[in-house]
A tleap script that builds the chain and sets N, CA, C and O, in Angstrom:
source leaprc.protein.ff14SB
mol = sequence {
  NMET ALA LEU THR LYS ASP GLN ILE GLN GLN
  ALA ALA ASP LEU ILE ALA LEU THR GLY GLU
  SER PRO THR LEU ALA ALA VAL ARG LYS ALA
  VAL GLY GLY GLY SER TYR THR THR ILE ASN
  GLU ALA LEU LYS GLU TRP LYS ALA LYS GLN
  GLN ALA LEU ILE THR PRO SER ARG GLU PRO
  ALA PRO ASP ASN ILE THR LYS ARG LEU ASN
  LYS PRO GLN GLU LYS GLY ARG THR HIE ARG
  MET ILE LYS ARG GLU GLU GLY GLY GLY THR
  LEU PRO LEU LEU PRO CYS VAL ALA ARG CYS
  ILE ALA CARG
}
set mol.1.N position { -5.721 -32.783 -26.605 }
set mol.1.CA position { -4.707 -31.664 -26.034 }
set mol.1.C position { -4.875 -31.522 -25.022 }
set mol.1.O position { -6.040 -31.654 -25.399 }
set mol.2.N position { -4.943 -31.319 -23.657 }
set mol.2.CA position { -4.929 -30.632 -22.234 }
set mol.2.C position { -4.626 -29.168 -21.971 }
set mol.2.O position { -3.605 -28.530 -22.226 }
set mol.3.N position { -5.332 -28.935 -21.616 }
set mol.3.CA position { -5.111 -26.761 -21.420 }
set mol.3.C position { -4.490 -26.968 -20.915 }
set mol.3.O position { -4.353 -27.964 -20.205 }
set mol.4.N position { -3.359 -25.448 -21.195 }
set mol.4.CA position { -2.003 -24.943 -19.674 }
set mol.4.C position { -2.306 -24.128 -19.184 }
set mol.4.O position { -3.216 -23.577 -19.803 }
set mol.5.N position { -2.084 -23.711 -18.422 }
set mol.5.CA position { -2.488 -22.524 -17.446 }
set mol.5.C position { -1.629 -21.507 -18.004 }
set mol.5.O position { -2.138 -20.397 -18.158 }
set mol.6.N position { -0.686 -21.637 -18.265 }
set mol.6.CA position { -0.634 -20.187 -19.511 }
set mol.6.C position { -1.035 -19.669 -20.754 }
set mol.6.O position { -0.976 -18.502 -21.141 }
set mol.7.N position { -1.723 -21.325 -21.720 }
set mol.7.CA position { -2.768 -20.660 -21.886 }
set mol.7.C position { -4.191 -20.182 -21.904 }
set mol.7.O position { -4.882 -19.683 -22.792 }
set mol.8.N position { -4.502 -20.609 -20.163 }
set mol.8.CA position { -5.553 -19.690 -19.866 }
set mol.8.C position { -5.921 -18.758 -19.360 }
set mol.8.O position { -7.058 -18.323 -19.176 }
set mol.9.N position { -4.281 -18.144 -18.926 }
set mol.9.CA position { -4.005 -17.118 -18.631 }
set mol.9.C position { -4.355 -16.483 -19.042 }
set mol.9.O position { -5.304 -15.756 -18.750 }
set mol.10.N position { -3.221 -16.550 -20.525 }
set mol.10.CA position { -3.346 -15.897 -22.474 }
set mol.10.C position { -4.416 -15.630 -22.582 }
set mol.10.O position { -4.446 -14.400 -22.639 }
set mol.11.N position { -5.822 -16.190 -22.684 }
set mol.11.CA position { -6.542 -16.293 -22.549 }
set mol.11.C position { -7.511 -15.176 -21.628 }
set mol.11.O position { -8.452 -14.508 -22.055 }
set mol.12.N position { -7.113 -15.198 -20.626 }
set mol.12.CA position { -7.726 -14.119 -19.480 }
set mol.12.C position { -7.411 -12.415 -19.496 }
set mol.12.O position { -8.139 -11.442 -19.301 }
set mol.13.N position { -5.401 -12.627 -19.955 }
set mol.13.CA position { -5.293 -11.293 -20.351 }
set mol.13.C position { -5.823 -10.772 -21.435 }
set mol.13.O position { -6.376 -9.718 -21.123 }
set mol.14.N position { -5.929 -11.010 -22.619 }
set mol.14.CA position { -6.434 -10.756 -23.805 }
set mol.14.C position { -8.015 -10.281 -23.387 }
set mol.14.O position { -8.492 -9.194 -23.712 }
set mol.15.N position { -8.521 -11.021 -22.827 }
set mol.15.CA position { -10.858 -10.887 -22.370 }
set mol.15.C position { -10.236 -9.299 -21.750 }
set mol.15.O position { -10.476 -8.283 -22.403 }
set mol.16.N position { -9.418 -9.223 -20.426 }
set mol.16.CA position { -9.362 -8.319 -19.663 }
set mol.16.C position { -8.993 -6.483 -20.550 }
set mol.16.O position { -9.234 -5.329 -20.198 }
set mol.17.N position { -8.196 -7.214 -22.009 }
set mol.17.CA position { -7.748 -6.380 -22.026 }
set mol.17.C position { -8.740 -6.304 -22.877 }
set mol.17.O position { -7.704 -6.136 -23.520 }
set mol.18.N position { -9.937 -6.235 -23.762 }
set mol.18.CA position { -10.424 -5.661 -24.798 }
set mol.18.C position { -11.890 -5.520 -23.486 }
set mol.18.O position { -13.103 -5.603 -23.678 }
set mol.19.N position { -11.127 -5.289 -22.236 }
set mol.19.CA position { -11.894 -4.458 -21.299 }
set mol.19.C position { -13.586 -5.890 -20.478 }
set mol.19.O position { -14.274 -5.821 -19.460 }
set mol.20.N position { -13.550 -6.577 -21.249 }
set mol.20.CA position { -14.239 -6.776 -20.470 }
set mol.20.C position { -13.851 -8.013 -19.200 }
set mol.20.O position { -12.670 -7.897 -18.872 }
set mol.21.N position { -14.399 -8.863 -18.626 }
set mol.21.CA position { -14.425 -9.434 -17.069 }
set mol.21.C position { -14.030 -10.729 -17.728 }
set mol.21.O position { -14.859 -11.258 -18.468 }
set mol.22.N position { -12.756 -11.349 -17.528 }
set mol.22.CA position { -12.230 -12.867 -17.380 }
set mol.22.C position { -13.495 -13.850 -17.096 }
set mol.22.O position { -13.954 -13.433 -16.033 }
set mol.23.N position { -13.859 -14.360 -17.297 }
set mol.23.CA position { -14.959 -15.142 -16.213 }
set mol.23.C position { -14.616 -16.374 -17.046 }
set mol.23.O position { -14.120 -16.388 -18.172 }
set mol.24.N position { -15.014 -17.521 -16.193 }
set mol.24.CA position { -15.212 -18.677 -16.561 }
set mol.24.C position { -15.508 -18.913 -18.136 }
set mol.24.O position { -14.730 -19.338 -18.989 }
set mol.25.N position { -17.072 -18.450 -18.296 }
set mol.25.CA position { -17.341 -19.735 -19.084 }
set mol.25.C position { -16.708 -18.573 -20.735 }
set mol.25.O position { -16.634 -19.037 -21.873 }
set mol.26.N position { -16.389 -17.245 -20.399 }
set mol.26.CA position { -15.578 -15.668 -21.232 }
set mol.26.C position { -14.301 -17.072 -21.795 }
set mol.26.O position { -14.049 -17.670 -22.841 }
set mol.27.N position { -13.742 -17.063 -20.220 }
set mol.27.CA position { -12.379 -17.880 -21.028 }
set mol.27.C position { -12.536 -19.258 -21.804 }
set mol.27.O position { -12.078 -19.403 -22.937 }
set mol.28.N position { -13.132 -20.139 -21.205 }
set mol.28.CA position { -13.731 -20.850 -21.999 }
set mol.28.C position { -14.092 -21.222 -23.296 }
set mol.28.O position { -13.856 -22.248 -23.933 }
set mol.29.N position { -14.908 -19.873 -23.663 }
set mol.29.CA position { -15.107 -19.693 -24.928 }
set mol.29.C position { -13.964 -19.549 -26.329 }
set mol.29.O position { -13.884 -19.956 -27.488 }
set mol.30.N position { -13.034 -18.533 -25.179 }
set mol.30.CA position { -12.123 -18.472 -25.706 }
set mol.30.C position { -10.876 -19.086 -26.017 }
set mol.30.O position { -10.125 -18.584 -26.854 }
set mol.31.N position { -10.677 -19.840 -25.576 }
set mol.31.CA position { -9.854 -21.200 -25.096 }
set mol.31.C position { -10.673 -22.153 -26.009 }
set mol.31.O position { -10.044 -23.055 -26.562 }
set mol.32.N position { -12.040 -22.046 -26.231 }
set mol.32.CA position { -12.410 -23.199 -27.419 }
set mol.32.C position { -13.070 -24.222 -25.712 }
set mol.32.O position { -14.175 -24.654 -26.038 }
set mol.33.N position { -12.905 -24.466 -24.896 }
set mol.33.CA position { -13.396 -25.770 -24.467 }
set mol.33.C position { -12.939 -25.988 -22.879 }
set mol.33.O position { -12.839 -24.963 -22.204 }
set mol.34.N position { -12.668 -27.219 -22.274 }
set mol.34.CA position { -12.229 -27.165 -21.556 }
set mol.34.C position { -12.552 -27.009 -20.070 }
set mol.34.O position { -13.236 -26.195 -19.450 }
set mol.35.N position { -11.730 -28.201 -19.668 }
set mol.35.CA position { -12.666 -28.516 -17.491 }
set mol.35.C position { -13.010 -26.870 -17.163 }
set mol.35.O position { -12.356 -25.951 -17.658 }
set mol.36.N position { -13.921 -26.719 -16.428 }
set mol.36.CA position { -14.262 -25.340 -15.878 }
set mol.36.C position { -13.620 -25.286 -14.584 }
set mol.36.O position { -13.809 -24.393 -13.759 }
set mol.37.N position { -12.502 -26.737 -14.377 }
set mol.37.CA position { -12.435 -27.044 -12.879 }
set mol.37.C position { -10.325 -26.692 -13.391 }
set mol.37.O position { -9.504 -26.155 -12.647 }
set mol.38.N position { -10.089 -27.183 -14.695 }
set mol.38.CA position { -8.858 -26.533 -14.391 }
set mol.38.C position { -8.966 -25.495 -14.622 }
set mol.38.O position { -7.950 -24.889 -14.280 }
set mol.39.N position { -10.159 -24.475 -15.330 }
set mol.39.CA position { -9.664 -23.246 -16.320 }
set mol.39.C position { -10.128 -22.236 -14.543 }
set mol.39.O position { -9.742 -21.113 -14.218 }
set mol.40.N position { -10.869 -23.019 -13.903 }
set mol.40.CA position { -10.861 -22.216 -12.455 }
set mol.40.C position { -10.057 -21.611 -11.423 }
set mol.40.O position { -10.045 -20.596 -10.726 }
set mol.41.N position { -9.162 -23.024 -11.686 }
set mol.41.CA position { -8.219 -22.841 -11.103 }
set mol.41.C position { -6.739 -21.982 -11.703 }
set mol.41.O position { -5.878 -21.499 -10.968 }
set mol.42.N position { -6.735 -21.962 -12.832 }
set mol.42.CA position { -5.588 -21.216 -13.063 }
set mol.42.C position { -6.153 -20.327 -13.023 }
set mol.42.O position { -5.380 -19.481 -12.572 }
set mol.43.N position { -8.256 -19.336 -13.443 }
set mol.43.CA position { -7.791 -18.367 -13.141 }
set mol.43.C position { -7.688 -17.472 -12.211 }
set mol.43.O position { -7.480 -16.289 -12.480 }
set mol.44.N position { -7.844 -18.006 -10.784 }
set mol.44.CA position { -8.202 -17.743 -9.732 }
set mol.44.C position { -6.404 -17.812 -9.383 }
set mol.44.O position { -6.167 -17.280 -8.299 }
set mol.45.N position { -4.791 -18.509 -10.289 }
set mol.45.CA position { -3.534 -17.755 -9.555 }
set mol.45.C position { -4.462 -16.249 -11.042 }
set mol.45.O position { -4.864 -15.188 -10.562 }
set mol.46.N position { -4.579 -16.441 -12.280 }
set mol.46.CA position { -4.091 -14.721 -12.224 }
set mol.46.C position { -4.436 -13.938 -11.955 }
set mol.46.O position { -3.882 -12.847 -12.084 }
set mol.47.N position { -5.995 -14.233 -11.235 }
set mol.47.CA position { -6.739 -13.230 -10.318 }
set mol.47.C position { -5.480 -12.313 -9.870 }
set mol.47.O position { -4.928 -11.336 -10.375 }
set mol.48.N position { -5.247 -13.192 -8.506 }
set mol.48.CA position { -4.823 -13.295 -7.735 }
set mol.48.C position { -3.012 -12.917 -8.086 }
set mol.48.O position { -2.304 -12.384 -7.231 }
set mol.49.N position { -2.563 -13.255 -9.284 }
set mol.49.CA position { -1.787 -12.422 -9.901 }
set mol.49.C position { -1.364 -10.545 -10.151 }
set mol.49.O position { -0.502 -9.694 -9.929 }
set mol.50.N position { -2.873 -10.804 -10.845 }
set mol.50.CA position { -3.686 -9.526 -11.338 }
set mol.50.C position { -3.754 -8.244 -10.416 }
set mol.50.O position { -3.588 -7.076 -10.769 }
set mol.51.N position { -4.201 -9.015 -8.411 }
set mol.51.CA position { -3.810 -8.313 -7.163 }
set mol.51.C position { -2.770 -7.637 -7.121 }
set mol.51.O position { -2.597 -6.427 -7.263 }
set mol.52.N position { -1.838 -8.743 -6.851 }
set mol.52.CA position { -0.384 -8.596 -6.082 }
set mol.52.C position { 0.650 -7.271 -6.806 }
set mol.52.O position { 1.540 -6.527 -6.394 }
set mol.53.N position { -0.149 -7.531 -8.242 }
set mol.53.CA position { 0.634 -6.425 -9.589 }
set mol.53.C position { -0.629 -4.300 -9.471 }
set mol.53.O position { -0.265 -3.164 -9.775 }
set mol.54.N position { -1.679 -4.700 -9.038 }
set mol.54.CA position { -1.834 -3.656 -8.074 }
set mol.54.C position { -1.507 -2.530 -7.128 }
set mol.54.O position { -1.254 -1.325 -7.138 }
set mol.55.N position { -1.679 -3.824 -6.086 }
set mol.55.CA position { -1.174 -3.444 -4.894 }
set mol.55.C position { 0.284 -2.826 -4.376 }
set mol.55.O position { 1.212 -3.415 -4.930 }
set mol.56.N position { 0.695 -1.845 -3.506 }
set mol.56.CA position { 1.166 -1.332 -3.816 }
set mol.56.C position { 2.221 -1.163 -3.114 }
set mol.56.O position { 1.863 -0.511 -2.133 }
set mol.57.N position { 3.600 -1.433 -3.038 }
set mol.57.CA position { 3.959 -1.991 -1.997 }
set mol.57.C position { 4.856 -1.283 -0.969 }
set mol.57.O position { 5.640 -0.347 -1.127 }
set mol.58.N position { 4.612 -1.801 -0.160 }
set mol.58.CA position { 5.353 -0.829 1.626 }
set mol.58.C position { 6.950 -1.287 1.925 }
set mol.58.O position { 7.518 -2.273 2.395 }
set mol.59.N position { 7.322 -0.007 1.380 }
set mol.59.CA position { 8.669 -0.439 1.832 }
set mol.59.C position { 9.421 0.617 2.909 }
set mol.59.O position { 8.495 1.287 3.367 }
set mol.60.N position { 10.318 0.935 3.342 }
set mol.60.CA position { 10.676 0.873 4.859 }
set mol.60.C position { 11.828 2.039 4.318 }
set mol.60.O position { 12.666 1.983 3.418 }
set mol.61.N position { 11.486 3.060 5.244 }
set mol.61.CA position { 12.563 4.617 5.016 }
set mol.61.C position { 13.436 4.291 4.871 }
set mol.61.O position { 13.817 3.199 5.292 }
set mol.62.N position { 14.175 5.127 4.181 }
set mol.62.CA position { 15.731 4.865 4.549 }
set mol.62.C position { 17.024 5.371 5.662 }
set mol.62.O position { 17.434 6.491 5.969 }
set mol.63.N position { 17.333 4.314 5.984 }
set mol.63.CA position { 17.871 4.366 6.829 }
set mol.63.C position { 18.057 6.350 7.769 }
set mol.63.O position { 17.932 6.585 8.971 }
set mol.64.N position { 18.316 7.193 6.832 }
set mol.64.CA position { 19.087 8.678 7.611 }
set mol.64.C position { 17.440 8.987 8.386 }
set mol.64.O position { 17.115 9.460 9.475 }
set mol.65.N position { 16.654 8.445 7.193 }
set mol.65.CA position { 15.094 9.375 7.944 }
set mol.65.C position { 15.340 8.478 8.958 }
set mol.65.O position { 15.932 9.041 9.879 }
set mol.66.N position { 15.058 6.923 9.238 }
set mol.66.CA position { 14.473 6.539 10.163 }
set mol.66.C position { 15.333 7.083 11.882 }
set mol.66.O position { 14.774 7.374 12.940 }
set mol.67.N position { 17.287 7.034 11.451 }
set mol.67.CA position { 17.887 7.737 12.174 }
set mol.67.C position { 17.379 9.571 12.723 }
set mol.67.O position { 17.548 10.371 13.643 }
set mol.68.N position { 16.924 9.475 11.855 }
set mol.68.CA position { 16.014 11.575 12.339 }
set mol.68.C position { 15.302 11.593 13.043 }
set mol.68.O position { 15.121 12.510 13.844 }
set mol.69.N position { 14.479 10.255 12.929 }
set mol.69.CA position { 13.232 10.088 13.063 }
set mol.69.C position { 12.413 8.903 15.672 }
set mol.69.O position { 11.825 8.546 16.693 }
set mol.70.N position { 13.266 9.125 14.700 }
set mol.70.CA position { 14.027 7.953 16.855 }
set mol.70.C position { 14.658 8.556 17.401 }
set mol.70.O position { 14.465 8.617 18.615 }
set mol.71.N position { 16.077 9.553 16.617 }
set mol.71.CA position { 16.922 10.540 17.534 }
set mol.71.C position { 16.142 11.093 18.741 }
set mol.71.O position { 14.922 10.967 18.846 }
set mol.72.N position { 16.657 11.503 19.338 }
set mol.72.CA position { 15.599 12.574 20.929 }
set mol.72.C position { 16.347 13.636 19.647 }
set mol.72.O position { 17.029 13.498 18.632 }
set mol.73.N position { 15.830 14.535 20.305 }
set mol.73.CA position { 15.506 15.588 19.873 }
set mol.73.C position { 15.827 16.466 20.409 }
set mol.73.O position { 15.217 16.365 21.473 }
set mol.74.N position { 16.788 17.938 20.480 }
set mol.74.CA position { 17.664 18.775 21.061 }
set mol.74.C position { 16.597 19.350 22.147 }
set mol.74.O position { 15.948 20.118 21.436 }
set mol.75.N position { 15.987 19.438 23.555 }
set mol.75.CA position { 14.424 19.619 24.639 }
set mol.75.C position { 14.380 21.474 24.026 }
set mol.75.O position { 13.299 22.015 24.262 }
set mol.76.N position { 15.386 22.330 23.345 }
set mol.76.CA position { 15.182 23.507 23.074 }
set mol.76.C position { 13.941 23.394 21.823 }
set mol.76.O position { 12.851 23.963 21.756 }
set mol.77.N position { 14.597 22.421 20.892 }
set mol.77.CA position { 14.009 22.172 19.660 }
set mol.77.C position { 12.255 22.057 19.918 }
set mol.77.O position { 11.272 22.737 19.624 }
set mol.78.N position { 12.586 20.499 20.800 }
set mol.78.CA position { 11.134 19.941 20.966 }
set mol.78.C position { 10.309 21.054 21.651 }
set mol.78.O position { 9.191 21.069 21.136 }
set mol.79.N position { 10.409 21.815 22.437 }
set mol.79.CA position { 9.714 22.004 23.327 }
set mol.79.C position { 10.175 23.993 23.589 }
set mol.79.O position { 11.180 24.700 23.664 }
set mol.80.N position { 9.193 24.080 23.622 }
set mol.80.CA position { 9.939 25.494 23.856 }
set mol.80.C position { 9.155 25.609 25.774 }
set mol.80.O position { 8.124 25.055 26.156 }
set mol.81.N position { 10.143 26.549 26.645 }
set mol.81.CA position { 10.522 27.177 27.896 }
set mol.81.C position { 9.645 28.121 27.741 }
set mol.81.O position { 9.330 28.911 26.851 }
set mol.82.N position { 9.327 27.876 28.774 }
set mol.82.CA position { 8.856 30.089 29.035 }
set mol.82.C position { 8.420 29.815 30.752 }
set mol.82.O position { 8.396 28.762 31.389 }
set mol.83.N position { 8.152 30.997 31.101 }
set mol.83.CA position { 8.378 31.234 33.124 }
set mol.83.C position { 6.835 31.607 33.328 }
set mol.83.O position { 6.121 32.377 32.685 }
set mol.84.N position { 6.600 30.917 34.281 }
set mol.84.CA position { 5.096 31.237 34.861 }
set mol.84.C position { 5.707 32.271 35.812 }
set mol.84.O position { 6.644 32.385 36.603 }
set mol.85.N position { 4.578 33.029 35.265 }
set mol.85.CA position { 4.607 34.398 36.923 }
set mol.85.C position { 3.937 34.279 37.659 }
set mol.85.O position { 3.674 35.285 38.318 }
set mol.86.N position { 3.564 33.577 37.846 }
set mol.86.CA position { 2.903 33.264 39.131 }
set mol.86.C position { 3.408 32.013 40.026 }
set mol.86.O position { 3.084 31.832 41.200 }
set mol.87.N position { 4.208 31.231 39.305 }
set mol.87.CA position { 5.053 30.259 40.325 }
set mol.87.C position { 6.087 30.545 40.098 }
set mol.87.O position { 6.678 30.818 41.144 }
set mol.88.N position { 7.181 30.724 38.546 }
set mol.88.CA position { 8.020 30.694 38.444 }
set mol.88.C position { 9.014 30.460 38.388 }
set mol.88.O position { 10.053 31.073 38.634 }
set mol.89.N position { 8.674 29.101 37.896 }
set mol.89.CA position { 9.013 27.860 37.133 }
set mol.89.C position { 8.951 27.615 35.619 }
set mol.89.O position { 9.133 28.732 35.134 }
set mol.90.N position { 8.827 26.939 34.853 }
set mol.90.CA position { 9.401 26.437 33.734 }
set mol.90.C position { 7.988 25.907 32.947 }
set mol.90.O position { 7.290 25.056 33.498 }
set mol.91.N position { 7.676 26.377 31.835 }
set mol.91.CA position { 6.460 25.080 32.040 }
set mol.91.C position { 6.928 24.261 30.527 }
set mol.91.O position { 6.840 25.152 29.682 }
set mol.92.N position { 7.262 23.306 30.010 }
set mol.92.CA position { 7.108 23.008 28.153 }
set mol.92.C position { 5.619 23.251 27.327 }
set mol.92.O position { 4.423 23.132 27.593 }
set mol.93.N position { 6.077 23.477 26.690 }
set mol.93.CA position { 4.911 24.011 25.870 }
set mol.93.C position { 5.045 23.632 23.874 }
set mol.93.O position { 5.821 24.136 23.063 }
set mol.94.N position { 4.237 22.856 23.712 }
set mol.94.CA position { 4.768 23.387 21.735 }
set mol.94.C position { 4.840 24.281 21.135 }
set mol.94.O position { 4.406 25.418 21.320 }
set mol.95.N position { 5.217 23.988 20.608 }
set mol.95.CA position { 5.907 25.345 19.633 }
set mol.95.C position { 4.813 25.727 19.441 }
set mol.95.O position { 4.528 26.720 20.111 }
set mol.96.N position { 3.257 24.987 18.131 }
set mol.96.CA position { 2.918 25.694 18.035 }
set mol.96.C position { 1.654 26.684 19.160 }
set mol.96.O position { 1.030 27.528 18.517 }
set mol.97.N position { 1.246 26.593 20.912 }
set mol.97.CA position { 1.398 27.060 21.990 }
set mol.97.C position { 2.021 27.833 22.776 }
set mol.97.O position { 1.441 28.461 23.662 }
set mol.98.N position { 3.863 27.925 22.465 }
set mol.98.CA position { 4.547 28.795 22.335 }
set mol.98.C position { 4.386 30.271 21.846 }
set mol.98.O position { 4.476 31.327 22.473 }
set mol.99.N position { 4.028 29.927 20.079 }
set mol.99.CA position { 4.321 30.931 19.205 }
set mol.99.C position { 2.419 31.996 19.280 }
set mol.99.O position { 2.217 33.187 19.042 }
set mol.100.N position { 1.026 30.471 19.862 }
set mol.100.CA position { 0.046 31.600 20.190 }
set mol.100.C position { 0.365 32.366 20.859 }
set mol.100.O position { 0.200 33.566 20.639 }
set mol.101.N position { 0.829 31.961 21.709 }
set mol.101.CA position { 0.925 33.181 23.493 }
set mol.101.C position { 2.022 33.972 23.864 }
set mol.101.O position { 2.352 34.511 24.920 }
set mol.102.N position { 2.701 33.887 22.290 }
set mol.102.CA position { 4.087 35.050 22.384 }
set mol.102.C position { 2.916 36.032 21.378 }
set mol.102.O position { 3.499 37.015 20.921 }
set mol.103.N position { 1.556 35.966 20.996 }
set mol.103.CA position { 1.672 37.135 19.414 }
set mol.103.C position { 0.766 38.058 21.128 }
set mol.103.O position { 0.373 39.222 21.066 }
savepdb mol mol.pdb
quit
C-alpha cells in the first residue's frame, strides 16, 4: 500500500510535537519506509502549511480609522500659527515646535 500525503504529514506533526525536526529520514522511519520523493513532496507541503500558520496576517484598518487618517485636518489642529515679530506674517509650525516656543 502506497503512502498518502496525510500519513506523511501526520507523521511530521507527531515528530514536531516531540520537539524534533521532521526530516526526510525521520518521517520515513516513522511511517515505516516509502519513497524519498513522495515523502519530500508531502513534507514540503507540510512545511508551507506550518509557515502559513505562524505568519501573521495583515488586515486592513477599519473604515472609520481609514477615513479619519485620510480626512484633511482643520488648519488650527494641524499647525499652530504664530506671528513673526519682524515680518508681521504668520508661519505654520508643528504643534511640538509651537509648544517649545511658547515656553
